[in-house]
N, C-alpha and C positions, 0 to 999 in steps of 0.2 A: 901105222907108226904111232908111237906114244905121244899123245897131244900135250903131255905135260912138259915137253921140251921147251926150252926158252925160245921165244919168238925169233930171236936173232939166229938161233941155230937152225930154225926152220927155213928162214929166208936164205941162209947161207947154203942150204942143201939144194935150193932151186937154181941159184945162179950166183956168180961173184957179185958182191955188193958194189954198187956204183954210187956216184953222187946222187943225192935225192933229186927226183924229177918233179917238175911242176905238175905234171899229169902222170900218174903212175901207169906204166905200160899195161895194156890189157892182157898180153901174154904172160906177164909177171903174175897178175892176179889169177889168171887161169891156172897156172902152175901151182900157185899158193893154195888155191881152193882144192885142187886135186890132191894135195897132201893133207890139209887140215879138215877137209869135209868129213863129217861124222858118217859112220857106216850104217847106223840104225835109224836115222831120221831123214826127212826131206828138207831141202834148203833152196832158197832163192836169194840172189844178191844183185843189187844194182848200186854202182858207185858213179856219181855224176859230178865232174868238176863244174863248179858254178860259172867259171869263166868260159867253159866250152861244153855245154850240156850234150852236144851231139857226139862227144867223145866218150860217152858213158860206157862203163863196163857192165855187161848184162849176163847173168847166169840164171836160167829158168825164169825169165822176166814175166812170162804170161801165165805160168802155172798158178792155179788158185790155191790159196791157203786160208786157214782159219786165222783172222787177223788179231783176235783178242782186242786189247785196248788200243792198238794202233788205229782202230776204227774211229777213235775220238778225234783224230786229226781231221778226218772228213767232217765230223760233226761241228768242229770249231769253225772251219771255213764256210760250210753251208749256213750256219747260224749267223755268222758275221755278214755274209752276203745278203741274206734275206731279212734279218731283223735289225742289223746295225749295231755298232759297238755300244750305243747308249740305251739299248732296249732294257726294260726292267719289268719283272713280274709285278702285278698289282693285286693286293688283297684288300677288298673294299667292303665297307659296311654301309648299307642303305636302309632307308625307312620311307614310309609315305609322308611322314611329317617330321619336323625336328623336335628337339627336346623342349618341353613346355611343362612348367609346374613339376619339375623333377621327374618327368616321365615321358615315354614315347608312346603315343596312342597307336595301336595296331601292331602289325608284324614288323620284324627287323630281319634283314638279310645280310649274311656274310658271304661274299663271293670268293671262293677259293680259286686261285688262278694256276694251280700246279707249281707254285714257287718251291723249288727244291731246297731252299735255304730258310723257309719260314719256320720260326720257333714259337714255342708257347710264350716266351718273353715278348716277342713281337705282338702277339695277340693280346697279351696282358697290357701292353703299352697302349693299344687302341682302346681297350676298356677303361683303363685309367684316365685316358683323355676324355672319354665320355662322362666318366664319374666326376672329373674336375669341372666339366661343363654343366654339372647339376643332375646327371641321370641317376636315379635310384630305382626306377621300376619300368619294365616293359610290359605293356598291357596285352600284347598278343603272343604269337609264337616267334621263336628264333629259328630261321631257316638257314641251313648251311647249303650253299649253292655249289654244285659240282656235277660231274658225270656219274650216273647211277649204274650204267651197264658197260663200263670200260674194262679193257684188258689191262691188267696191272703187271703182268710178266710177259715177256716176248716168247714166241716159240723158240725152242732150242736152249732155253735156260736150264741148267742142270738142276734136277729136283732137290738134291741134297744141299744146294746153295741157298734155297729160298728162305730158310730160317735165319740166315746170316745177313747182317746189315748191308754188306756190299751188294746184295741182291734184294734190297728192300723194294716193296711194291711201288710202282710208278703210277701215281694217282693225282687227280686234281686236288684231293685232300692230302696235304703233306704238312706234318707238324714234327719238328725235331728229327727231320730226315726219316720219319717213320721207323724209328730205331729206339730200342730200349737198351740202356747201358746198365750192366749188373756185374757183381763180383761174387764168384764162388770161392769160399774159404774153407779150409779144413778146420775141424774142431780139435781141441787139445786132447779130449778124453778118448776118442775112438776114431773110426774111419769115416764117420758121417761128415756131411758138409753143411754149411750155412750159405744161403743166398741172400744178398742184399742188393737193392735197387738204388741207383744214385739219387733219384728224387721220386716223389709220388708219381705213380703211373697207373692208369686205369686198366691194368692187365692182371691176370692170375697165372702164377707160375708154381706148379706143384713140383717139389724137388725131393728126389730120393737118391741123388748121385752120391758116390763115396769117393774118397781119396785113397789110392794105393800108395801109401807112404813108403813102403819098403820095396816097391817094384816087383812084387812077388807074383803078380798075375800075368799069365802069358798074353792075354788079350784084354786091353783096357782102353775103352773109348767112351766118350760121352754121347748121349742120344737125346735129341730134342724133337718132341712130337708137337706139331702145330695143330690146334683144334679151333673150333668155331669161337667167335666172340672174344678173340684175343686171349685165349687160354692156352697154356703150354704145359707139357710134362717133361721135366728134365730128369734123366736117369743115366745109368751106366757108371763109369768110373774115370778118374783122372789120375795119371801117374805123377806123383810129386808131393811136395809139402808146402808149396807156395800158393797164394791166392791166384785165381785165374780170372782175368777180365773177360766178360762176355758182351757181345753186341748182337742183340736179338731183333730180327725184323718183325714189325707189326704185320699181323695177318689181315686185319680189317681196318683200313685207314679211316673210313667214314665213321665207324663206331668209336674209334679212338678220338676223332675230332669232336664228336658229340660229347663224350664224357670229359674231355679236356676243357671244352667251353663251359660245361656246367660247373666244373671246379673253379674256373677263372671268374665266372659270374659271382659265385659264392664268395670268393676271396675279395672281390671288389665291392661287395655289398650291393649288388644289383639284382633285384628280384625279378622273376619271370612268371607271368600269369599262366602262359601256355606251356608248350613243350619245345624241345630242341629237335627239329625235324630236318630231313634231307629233301632236296629238290634239285631238279636239273636246270630250272630257269628262275630268274627273278622278274617281277613285273617291270614294264618299261617306264612306268610313271612314278618311280621312286626317286628320292633325293640322296645324294652322296653325303654322308655325315662323318666318315672317317676313312683313312686310307693308309696302308703300309706299302712301301715300294722296296723291292729287292735292290741289291747293289747292281750296277750296270753290267751288261753282258760281258764286257771286257774283263771285269773282275771275276765273274762266274766262270768264264773260260780259263782264266789263269788257274783257279782252284781245280777245275776239271782236269786240266792237262798235268799240273804238278802232282796232284794227289790221286789222279786217275779216278775221279769221282763219278760213279756210275749213275747215281740218281740225277745229277745235273745233266749228264749227257742224254739220258733218255727222256727227261722232262723237256729238254730243248728239241729232241727229235719229234715229240708229240706236238710241240708248238709249231714246228716247221709244217707239219701236216695241216694244222689249223690255219696257218698263214697262207699256204699254197692253195688250199681247196675250200676255205671258208666254212668248214664243218669242225665238229669236235675232233681234236687231235688223237691219233692212235699210233700204234707201232706200224700198222700197215700203211696208212696214208703218210706218216712221217718218213718212212723209208723210201716211199715213192717220191716224196717231195725232195728228199736229199739227192736222189739220183737226177731229178729234173734240174735242181738248182746247180749242182756241180757240172752236169752235162752242158748247161748254158755257159759255163766258165771254161769249157774245153777239156774237162776230165771225162774220159771215155769209160763209163761203167757198164757197158753193154753186156759184158760177160760176168759181172759181179753179182753176188747175192747178198743184199743188204736187208737185215732183219731188225736190227736195233741201232741205237746210236752209241752205246757203251762198249760193244764188243763182247758182252756176256754170252750172247747166243752162239752156240756151236754150229748153227746153220749159216752164219756169215761166211762169205768167201770173197777174198780180194787177192789181186796179184801184186807182186812187187812193182810192176810197171804202173799200176793204178795209184799206188801209194806215192811213187816217185812223181807222178804228174801233179799230185796235190802239193808235195813238198816244193817243187819248182814253181808252182803257182804262188805259194806263200812268199817265196823269196822274190819273185818278179813283181807282184802286184802290191803297191804301197798300202792298199786297204787291208791286206792280210799280214803284213810284215810284223806287226806288233805281237803276233802269236809266237814268233820265235823266242821272244823274251820270256814266254810262259812255259817253254819246254823244260823238263828236268835237265839239270846240268850235272854231269858225272862227278860224283864225290862231293857235291855241294847242295843240291836242292832236289826236292820231290822224290820220285820213285827211284832215282839214280843216286841219291845221297849216300846210302849205306850199302849199295850193292858191291859185293866183292870184286876186286880187280878194277872197278871204276873209281876207287878211292885213292889210287896212286897213279903216278906218271906211267905212260904218256896219256892215259885216258882222262885223268882228273882235270876238270875244267875245259877239256877240249872236245867233249862229246855232248851235244845238246839233242836229246831225242825223246820221243814218246815210246815208252815200253809197252809190250803186249804179252802178258804172262798168264797162263792158266795151265792146268794139268796137260802135259804133252805139248805145250806151245811156249816158244821163247823168241819173241820178235822185237826188233828195234827199227825205228824210222826217224831220221833227223838229219843233223848237220855236224860236220867236223870244223872245228875252229883251230887255226894256227896263227901264231903271232897276233892274236886279238882279232883276226878276220875270218869270217866264214869262207871256207875254200871249197868244200864238197858237200853234196847231199848224198845220203845213203839209205838203203833199205836192206835189212837182213832178216829174212823170215826162216823160221825153223819149226816144223811140225813133226809130230811123232817122237817127241823128246822124252825118253823114258826116265822116270825118277831114279832107276838103278844106274843108268849111264851118268846122269847128272851128279849123283853122289860119288861116283868113281873118278870122274874127270877132275883134272887140276884147273884147267881153264876152258870155258865154253868156246864154241865155234865163233860167236860174235866178238868175243874178246880178242882171240888170236887174229881175226881178220882186221879189226879196227886198229889194233896195236901196230900191225904191219903197215897199214895204210899211213898212219900218222908218222911212224918212224922212218918211212922210206919215200915220202913225198914232201916236197918243199912248198911253202905257202906261195 
């Protein structure tokens, strides 16, 4: 059947329209899905009335799917439960002695805490504070404290994503989201391009890319090669005549931190007798002389859910591993910690496969039932209810603000959900609001979603389903 048909025509073909029901009949949804279900992909659906969760409609509830960024709902709940809403990352500067006679005698240590929001401006503010307190010279070395042998990408991350900032390396060393912002612009005289970086960055980018201004080339795409020491080669072509904004992921966060700190020391007029070195530990007998704290967890999670921020999600996953097991956080122990924490809250993840906290890994596997358990936990437990206000709202905020079909009635303003999108994956998990009140929780998972099918369809499966639910059920 042509899925471009108006949703009311679809529902009319199932049965005669009746007055809206407080709880949509399960046989109605069964018939509806039988008509609108795509032929080329796999789907799972759960719709749960919040007033009567046991009356849930369930279609393939236990089948495992790649969750993509709906995984972040689990990360948000586990982080809140373990760390608390007021948790903050701390970046600290220590020394054996304080500032005396405009100098610090001996070594200085900067402890990087894996803060996914730490910026060079934050570090500069710390150095400015020390400068204002009289510091002009450090007699020893400056040690940057972090993990030296950590895994910065989880298994199952797609290799051609790794040069892009949404897959930036997850390290204890994070500055400016481990991301370089640049612009590739066409030249007026010929097909060559110019690359400009938004601010000084300690990286090298060799550019030979061209612009196909007339669209004459059959195959035209850019290629970014990542090399050692934060060096890159940009080649290939880009079809068009307008500048292209680029977001390039740092390859070596520790080296980037070293070179950034050297520049900041120079800018603040603080000389260093020794070198900027890396270490895994700081001595126990040092004094805290400066500290930067991140925003509280509640605000970090709001950004993570609204903008689907992968670096925040996976930085928190590693912190969960550190919290649960008392060792350096990793993707492995963080994933195990998440399962343990959520299991203690009644979420059965025994069949799940959790690899990261962001959902970037294609090795992640979750069922609609497991996601629904988390959604119902959020709604039931006052400790987690604040997370609902951080979910994207259809046509208004976050990743649902500009999505087609979610910008108009009946979906606009009435769907609050975490999206989960990657090649072949189109997922949603969240809540339906009617007359200003949350009435139903839902999970719609779709895997094997072909780009060719996506381009040809008028309305996606999740749009048709949610429109019908909202239009044919009463609050």
